[in-house]
N, C-alpha and C positions, 0 to 999 in steps of 0.2 A: 503493498498497499503506498509507504514511503516512499520508493524506488521509483511509480508510476506520478507521484509528484513532484519529485527534482526532475523526473522526466518533462515532464509536461510545462513544467518551469525553465527550463532551460530550454526548452524548443519552440514557449512563445515569448523569451528572450531572445534567440536569433532571429525571430520573424519582426518582432518591433526593432531589433535592430539595423535589418536589413529594407522592411518600410521606409524608415527612419531615414534612411541614409546615411547612418552612423559606421560605412565603414570607414576607415582609413587607413591607412599607409603599410601599419601595423600588420594589418590583418591580409593584407593579401596571400601570404605565405598561408594563414588559417582556411581562408576560402579556398586555396588551389587543393588540400587537405580535405574539405567536404566536398568540392565536384569529384572526388576522388572515389570517396567512401559512398557519394550517392551516387556512381556509376556499379563500383561493385554490389552495394545493395539492394539497388533494381534490378543486378545480371541475378544476384545468386534469389530473389523473390519472384521472379519472373520464371526461371526454373520450378526453385520450392512449388508453386503455384502450381505448373504444367503435371508436374510430378504427382502434386499429393491430386491433384481432378483425376489423372488417368487411375491413379492405383484405386480410387473409389469405381470406377467405370468398370475397369473389365472385370474385379469381378462379379457386381451385378450383373454383366451382361453374359457372363457365364463363358468366358473368351480364354479366362487365364486364373488359377486357383492363387490364396490371398497372397504367397512367398513369391510365384513368380509376377504375378502383378507388381507386387511394390517393386522386386530390381529392373523388367523393364521399364518401368514409369520413373523408378529412379535415375534410370541410366538417361532415358527420353529427357529427361526434364535438363539431366547435366548439359547435354548436347543443346535442347532450346537453351538456356544460357549461356552458351561457347559460342552461338547463335547472335544472342542481344549482343554479347562482347565484343562479337565481331564489327557489329552494326554500329554498334557506336561509336570503335574505331575510324573507324569509314568514315561516319559524319563529322567527327573531330577532327583531321585530318584539311592541314590548310587546303585550301584550291591549286590547282596548277594555274600559275600564267604564260601570257603565250611568248614570255623571254624568258622564261625557263631553257635550261640544255635541250630537254630532247628538242625542241622547238626551233631552236636557232640557229640548224645548223644553215650556213652559206651555200 
């Protein structure tokens, strides 16, 4: 109960700080860490959600037994989280400019 209270207070503090524009130069390193944590957490949550949904659906449809469904769903969830990470990396890469080396050959 106390942990949840502290966690919510911290999250609300971050939201207030972000909305009020109170980020200063000292927080630039902290912001890069938050972006990295948000990316990894989003990847893990996406994979675990897909894995959990499939682990419930497989036994309900009589496709696989409990253990087989859990293993297969975990593997699919892991592959989905890797796919999400790959998409995130592709989105965050800087765009190719026309003057970059492959395009400036005489």
